[in-house]
DOTOR-147234 format. One record per residue: residue number from 1; residue in one letter; y, z negated, x of N, C-alpha, C in turn. Coordinates in steps of 0.2 Angstrom, whole numbers, plus 5000, padded with zeros to 4 digits. Example, Ala and Ser with C-alpha at 12.3 -4.5 7.8 and 13.67 -1.06 7.14 Angstrom:
<nodes>
NODE kelum lose nnorth  nup neast canorth caup caeast cnorth  cup ceast
NODE     1    A   4972 4961  5066    4978 4961   5062   4984 4961  5066
NODE     2    S   4989 4965  5064    4995 4964   5068   5000 4961  5064
</nodes>
This chain:
<nodes>
NODE kelum lose nnorth  nup neast canorth caup caeast cnorth  cup ceast
NODE     1    M   5080 4933  5230    5086 4933   5227   5088 4938  5222
NODE     2    I   5087 4939  5215    5090 4945   5212   5096 4947  5213
NODE     3    T   5098 4954  5213    5105 4956   5213   5105 4960  5208
NODE     4    D   5113 4961  5207    5114 4965   5201   5115 4973  5203
NODE     5    S   5113 4974  5210    5114 4981   5212   5109 4986  5208
NODE     6    L   5104 4983  5205    5099 4986   5200   5101 4987  5193
NODE     7    C   5107 4985  5192    5108 4986   5184   5110 4993  5184
NODE     8    P   5106 4996  5179    5108 5003   5179   5116 5005  5176
NODE     9    V   5119 5009  5178    5126 5011   5175   5126 5018  5174
NODE    10    A   5128 5019  5167    5129 5026   5165   5135 5029  5169
NODE    11    W   5135 5035  5171    5141 5039   5173   5147 5038  5169
NODE    12    T   5146 5037  5163    5151 5037   5158   5155 5030  5157
NODE    13    A   5151 5025  5161    5154 5018   5160   5160 5017  5164
NODE    14    R   5165 5015  5160    5172 5013   5163   5174 5006  5161
NODE    15    P   5179 5004  5164    5181 4997   5162   5183 4997  5155
NODE    16    G   5181 4993  5151    5184 4992   5145   5179 4994  5140
NODE    17    S   5175 5000  5141    5170 5003   5137   5164 4998  5135
NODE    18    F   5161 5000  5129    5155 4996   5129   5150 4996  5133
NODE    19    V   5148 5002  5136    5143 5002   5141   5145 4998  5146
NODE    20    G   5151 4998  5150    5154 4995   5155   5154 4987  5153
NODE    21    L   5155 4985  5147    5154 4978   5145   5148 4976  5146
NODE    22    M   5143 4979  5143    5135 4978   5143   5132 4978  5150
NODE    23    T   5135 4983  5155    5133 4981   5162   5136 4975  5165
NODE    24    L   5142 4973  5163    5145 4967   5165   5142 4961  5162
NODE    25    Y   5139 4961  5156    5134 4956   5154   5128 4955  5158
NODE    26    E   5124 4960  5160    5118 4960   5163   5120 4958  5171
NODE    27    S   5126 4959  5174    5128 4957   5180   5129 4949  5180
NODE    28    N   5132 4946  5174    5133 4940   5174   5127 4936  5173
NODE    29    Y   5122 4939  5169    5116 4935   5169   5113 4935  5176
NODE    30    V   5112 4939  5181    5110 4940   5187   5114 4934  5191
NODE    31    R   5120 4934  5191    5125 4930   5195   5124 4923  5192
NODE    32    L   5123 4921  5186    5123 4915   5184   5115 4912  5186
NODE    33    G   5111 4917  5186    5105 4915   5189   5103 4912  5196
NODE    34    W   5110 4916  5200    5110 4912   5207   5112 4905  5206
NODE    35    L   5117 4903  5202    5119 4896   5201   5114 4892  5198
NODE    36    V   5111 4895  5194    5106 4891   5190   5100 4894  5189
NODE    37    P   5096 4893  5194    5089 4897   5194   5084 4896  5189
NODE    38    D   5084 4891  5184    5080 4889   5179   5084 4888  5173
NODE    39    F   5086 4892  5169    5091 4891   5163   5087 4885  5158
NODE    40    A   5080 4885  5158    5077 4880   5154   5076 4874  5157
NODE    41    S   5078 4873  5162    5078 4866   5165   5084 4862  5164
NODE    42    V   5090 4866  5162    5096 4862   5162   5096 4858  5155
NODE    43    V   5097 4851  5156    5098 4847   5150   5103 4842  5152
NODE    44    G   5108 4841  5146    5113 4836   5147   5118 4840  5151
NODE    45    S   5121 4836  5155    5127 4838   5160   5125 4837  5168
NODE    46    Q   5127 4843  5172    5125 4842   5179   5132 4843  5182
NODE    47    V   5133 4841  5188    5139 4842   5192   5136 4844  5200
NODE    48    S   5140 4850  5202    5137 4852   5209   5144 4850  5213
NODE    49    R   5143 4847  5218    5148 4845   5223   5147 4848  5229
NODE    50    V   5152 4852  5231    5151 4854   5239   5158 4853  5243
NODE    51    E   5157 4852  5249    5164 4850   5253   5169 4855  5253
NODE    52    G   5175 4853  5252    5181 4858   5250   5181 4862  5245
NODE    53    D   5179 4859  5240    5179 4863   5232   5179 4857  5227
NODE    54    C   5181 4859  5221    5182 4855   5216   5174 4854  5213
NODE    55    P   5173 4848  5210    5167 4847   5206   5166 4853  5201
NODE    56    L   5160 4856  5202    5158 4860   5196   5153 4858  5191
NODE    57    T   5155 4858  5184    5151 4854   5179   5148 4859  5175
NODE    58    L   5142 4859  5173    5138 4862   5170   5135 4858  5163
NODE    59    R   5136 4860  5157    5133 4857   5152   5130 4860  5147
NODE    60    L   5123 4858  5145    5121 4861   5140   5123 4860  5133
NODE    61    E   5126 4865  5129    5129 4864   5122   5124 4865  5117
NODE    62    E   5119 4870  5118    5115 4872   5113   5109 4877  5115
NODE    63    R   5103 4876  5113    5098 4879   5115   5093 4881  5109
NODE    64    S   5092 4888  5109    5087 4890   5104   5082 4894  5107
NODE    65    R   5077 4897  5104    5073 4901   5105   5074 4907  5110
NODE    66    Y   5080 4911  5108    5082 4916   5111   5089 4915  5116
NODE    67    T   5092 4910  5115    5098 4909   5118   5100 4902  5121
NODE    68    T   5103 4901  5125    5106 4896   5128   5113 4895  5128
NODE    69    T   5117 4891  5126    5124 4890   5127   5126 4885  5132
NODE    70    L   5130 4887  5137    5132 4882   5143   5139 4882  5142
NODE    71    A   5142 4876  5145    5149 4876   5146   5149 4874  5154
NODE    72    L   5154 4879  5157    5154 4879   5164   5161 4877  5166
NODE    73    T   5163 4873  5170    5169 4871   5171   5171 4868  5179
NODE    74    Y   5177 4869  5181    5179 4865   5187   5183 4858  5184
NODE    75    L   5182 4853  5187    5186 4847   5186   5192 4845  5190
NODE    76    F   5198 4846  5189    5204 4845   5192   5207 4837  5191
NODE    77    D   5208 4834  5196    5212 4828   5195   5220 4829  5194
NODE    78    D   5222 4826  5189    5229 4826   5187   5231 4819  5185
NODE    79    P   5237 4818  5186    5240 4812   5184   5238 4809  5177
NODE    80    A   5237 4815  5172    5236 4813   5166   5228 4812  5164
NODE    81    G   5226 4813  5169    5217 4813   5168   5213 4819  5172
NODE    82    V   5208 4819  5170    5204 4825   5173   5205 4831  5168
NODE    83    I   5206 4836  5171    5207 4843   5168   5201 4848  5169
NODE    84    A   5199 4851  5164    5193 4855   5165   5197 4863  5164
NODE    85    D   5195 4867  5169    5199 4872   5170   5195 4876  5175
NODE    86    P   5193 4884  5174    5192 4887   5168   5187 4883  5163
NODE    87    D   5188 4883  5156    5183 4879   5152   5180 4885  5148
NODE    88    L   5174 4887  5151    5171 4892   5149   5163 4890  5144
NODE    89    E   5163 4894  5139    5156 4893   5135   5152 4900  5137
NODE    90    I   5146 4899  5139    5143 4905   5141   5137 4905  5137
NODE    91    R   5135 4911  5133    5130 4912   5129   5125 4916  5133
NODE    92    I   5119 4914  5134    5114 4917   5137   5109 4920  5132
NODE    93    Y   5107 4927  5133    5103 4929   5129   5097 4932  5133
NODE    94    H   5092 4927  5132    5086 4927   5137   5082 4934  5135
NODE    95    D   5081 4935  5130    5076 4942   5129   5081 4948  5131
NODE    96    A   5087 4949  5130    5090 4953   5134   5093 4954  5141
NODE    97    R   5092 4947  5144    5095 4946   5150   5101 4947  5150
NODE    98    L   5106 4945  5145    5113 4946   5146   5116 4939  5146
NODE    99    A   5123 4939  5149    5126 4932   5148   5134 4933  5147
NODE   100    E   5136 4931  5142    5144 4932   5141   5147 4926  5139
NODE   101    V   5153 4927  5141    5159 4921   5139   5159 4921  5132
NODE   102    S   5157 4916  5128    5158 4917   5121   5165 4913  5119
NODE   103    R   5167 4909  5123    5174 4904   5122   5177 4903  5129
NODE   104    C   5183 4904  5130    5187 4902   5135   5193 4899  5133
NODE   105    A   5195 4893  5137    5201 4890   5136   5207 4896  5136
NODE   106    R   5212 4896  5131    5217 4902   5130   5223 4902  5136
NODE   107    W   5224 4895  5138    5229 4896   5144   5226 4891  5149
NODE   108    H   5227 4894  5156    5223 4891   5161   5229 4886  5165
NODE   109    R   5227 4881  5168    5232 4877   5172   5233 4880  5179
NODE   110    H   5228 4884  5182    5228 4885   5188   5232 4891  5188
NODE   111    E   5237 4892  5192    5241 4898   5193   5238 4905  5193
NODE   112    V   5233 4906  5198    5230 4912   5199   5226 4914  5192
NODE   113    L   5222 4909  5189    5219 4912   5184   5223 4913  5177
NODE   114    S   5228 4909  5177    5234 4912   5172   5237 4918  5173
NODE   115    A   5238 4920  5179    5241 4926   5181   5235 4932  5180
NODE   116    L   5230 4930  5182    5225 4935   5179   5225 4938  5173
NODE   117    R   5226 4932  5168    5225 4932   5162   5231 4938  5158
NODE   118    S   5237 4935  5161    5243 4938   5158   5243 4946  5161
NODE   119    D   5240 4947  5168    5241 4954   5169   5236 4958  5166
NODE   120    L   5229 4956  5166    5224 4960   5163   5224 4961  5155
NODE   121    G   5227 4955  5152    5227 4955   5145   5230 4960  5142
NODE   122    R   5236 4963  5145    5239 4969   5142   5235 4975  5142
NODE   123    Q   5229 4976  5147    5226 4982   5148   5219 4983  5145
NODE   124    L   5216 4976  5144    5209 4976   5142   5209 4972  5138
NODE   125    G   5203 4972  5133    5201 4968   5128   5199 4960  5130
NODE   126    D   5200 4955  5126    5199 4949   5128   5190 4947  5131
NODE   127    R   5186 4951  5129    5179 4951   5131   5178 4952  5138
NODE   128    W   5182 4959  5138    5181 4961   5145   5184 4957  5151
NODE   129    L   5190 4955  5149    5194 4950   5153   5190 4944  5155
NODE   130    R   5188 4940  5149    5183 4934   5151   5178 4935  5156
NODE   131    N   5175 4941  5153    5168 4941   5158   5169 4944  5165
NODE   132    V   5175 4948  5167    5176 4948   5173   5178 4944  5176
NODE   133    M   5181 4939  5173    5184 4932   5176   5177 4928  5178
NODE   134    L   5172 4927  5173    5166 4924   5175   5162 4928  5181
NODE   135    N   5162 4934  5180    5158 4938   5187   5161 4935  5193
NODE   136    K   5167 4937  5194    5171 4935   5200   5170 4928  5201
NODE   137    W   5171 4923  5197    5170 4916   5199   5164 4914  5200
NODE   138    L   5157 4917  5197    5152 4915   5198   5150 4917  5207
NODE   139    D   5153 4923  5208    5152 4926   5215   5156 4919  5219
NODE   140    Y   5162 4917  5217    5165 4912   5221   5161 4906  5222
NODE   141    C   5158 4904  5217    5155 4897   5217   5150 4897  5221
NODE   142    V   5145 4903  5220    5139 4904   5225   5141 4904  5232
NODE   143    E   5146 4908  5232    5148 4908   5241   5151 4902  5243
NODE   144    R   5154 4896  5239    5155 4890   5241   5150 4885  5242
NODE   145    G   5143 4888  5239    5138 4884   5240   5136 4880  5234
NODE   146    H   5138 4881  5229    5137 4877   5222   5130 4880  5219
NODE   147    R   5126 4875  5217    5119 4876   5213   5118 4870  5209
NODE   148    F   5114 4873  5205    5111 4867   5199   5104 4868  5200
NODE   149    Q   5101 4863  5201    5093 4864   5200   5090 4861  5195
</nodes>
């Protein structure tokens, strides 16, 4: 398993900086690779189910020579129907080995995700916030046992 401990970080990298953001994108690429070992094999929509956790859905949105765009979300049952949250669109840059959240639902149904957004949103830029959330969420999903083959 590839780890992100080998991602070089300049001593000047700090949260919210451009260097820090690029390092976070590198880390997201590595962590997404834990969940999806072969980006080229993703076709259509797939669901990962593990006991004790919500179904995790991965959907191919777009593929080009140098990028792949995926949608990644949990599916929550609700009396009004199934709700996708967090509803993330992730763009993977294959040549640079980077992954960034390119779109994210503005408001989260889940209380903890909503609190994270409101607390950090005042201090950090949207890109930093979305990608830190993705980074931590990918860790959580892998620890729970989610994988897409």
